[in-house]
N, C-alpha and C positions, 0 to 999 in steps of 0.2 A: 302611433305606439311605435317604439323604438327600440330595433332588437336587435343586439349585441350578439356577431357571430364570434362564435369560438375559433382558436388560432393554437397552433402549437409553439410553444416558445421555447428556446434553447435557453433554459432557467438554471440552468447550473454549467456555465461552461467549460468552467477546468476538468469538472469531472467528467462530462458528456464526451469534451475532446479526445482524454487521456482513453475512455471505453472507446471511442470511437478510433485511435491509433493503435489500441492493443488489436484489436481487430484488423484490422487492415497489416501488422504483422502477421500476425496470426495466418490470413488467407493467402501473404504471400509467404510466409511458412511453407505452407501446404504446396505451394507451387515451384516452388524451391527444393522440396523435398528435403524443408527441417534446416538446408544451408543459410539460407541467410536470417534465422533467427541462431543457429550457433554463431555466424562468426558476427554479428550485430548487437543478439538481445539476449546473451544468454553472458551471464560473468562465472568463469573459470581461473585457473593460474597459469595466466600466459605471462611472457616476459614483459616486464615495464618497459622493455624498450620497444612494446608495440603501442604507438596510441589509444588503438584501439580497447587495449586493457583498460586503459582510465574513460575509454567511451562509455563502455559496457560497465562499468560502475552505476553509472546514472541508466541506461535503457534496458539492463537485463530485467525491469518491471513493464515492459511492452511486451516481451517474447512471452508466450504460453505452449505448453507442452501439447496440449490439443482440443478440442472443446470444450469437454467437459470443465478442464482445469479453467478455462476462459469465462465457463458461462459461470463455475463458485463465484469468480471473483467478482465478475462485472456485477453480476446480483448481488453481494455484499457493495460494493461502489457505488453502483445507481441507486442504493436503498437508506444508505448513510451518507455519502458527497453531500447530496442535495441542502440538507439541512448543517453538516459541516460548513461547505458553501457560504452560505446566507449567516452564519451566525460569525464565519470570522473573513468572512471575505474570500474571493478568487487569489487574491495573490499569496495572498495565509496559506490557502490550502494548496499554491502550486508549492510554494517553500515547502512547507510539509512532506508533499509528497516527494519532492528531490532530497529533501534529507535524509530521510527514510529510505531512499532510493540509493544513497549513497552512504549511508550508512551499513546494511544488511549487505550491499557487496563489497567494502573492507572488511565487515567483519569477516565474511565468504572467502573471499582473496586470502586473510590474515590466515585465518584460524582451521578453514575446513580446506585446504589446494587440491586435495581429492577429488573435489562436489562441483560439479556444474549447478548453477542457478540462475532459474526463469522464473518471472509470472508478477505478479502483483498482491501477491498475499501477504508483502512484509506490509505493505501501502493500506490492506484490507484492515487485518491487526492493527496496526497503528489509527485508522478511523475505526474500530469498533470501543477501543481502550481511550481513545478522544470523544467521542460518542456517551461516554460513559463520565466525562465532565462535567457535564451541561449543568449539573445542579451544583455545581462547586462551589464553598462561600470559604472566607479564609477563615482557619481555624477547624474546620469541620473534615470530616475525609465520606464523601457520598458512598452508603450502602449500595450505590451498583455498582460504582468504582471496583468496590471489593469483591461485591460477586462476579461479576466480570473479569477481573483480573485471575479470580479461583477457578471458575470455571473453562473462558477461553486459553490462559497461559499457564493454567494448570493441567487442562487437556494436552497441550502441543509438551512440557516436558516429559507428563508419563509418555505421552507416544515417544516419542524420542529417544528415551528408555527401553522401552519396551516392545516397541512394533519397527519393523523393517520395511520400509517401502520407499515411492521415490518422492515422497512430500519433506521440503523443508520445515522441519520446525522449528528450525533455528531463527530461519525467516522470519518466522512466523511469531516467535519468542523476543528476541531484535525490535523488527514493528510496533509490537504491543511495547515495548520498554519506552521508545521513542515515543509514541502518543500519548505514554502515561507521562513522559518526562514537558515533550512540547502541553498539552492539554492543562500539565501545572502551570508552566511558566506562561501562557496565555491568557487563562482566568484570574493570574497575579499581573500581569499589565495589564487586564480591562478592568483590575477593581483600582489601580491608580490612577486609572486613565478616568476614570469616574469623575 
């Protein structure tokens, strides 16, 4: 009788690497008293003549304000990411993460110059909305997409208006919008490639 040994696989390389980078950045942030996070992994209204202004448009998604912030984002990333990476492929998922980072970074820089932004929450919301597109067919709008949009994005709009906290509802809303747009585009594209 041939016994198969169980082995651990790196099943979603983009998602796992992303979460691992976030963890390393968080640990380094703690070791530097937050200096590394502020300098390299947080976007804010710094001069356009500063090269790191452009770098931080992408790297802010790796920085987190603490363990709770990281764990909340990591849980969603690890829950939704592998399914999305399997469906769309590693390269496409890496592009989705990059596009979401850039768009949330730019929106924060342009419209909220007094607010610093860090964390993967925009990517998480892009993943949440993107996951709701799994049953999308031409000429139909999945009820799951409508419900997810109402529950998650609606909550962020309400909290953005009614609650004063350190949470960037803008990143959640923009991330969700990016996820909705890319989910629509990717599902249209896959329909035509069949």
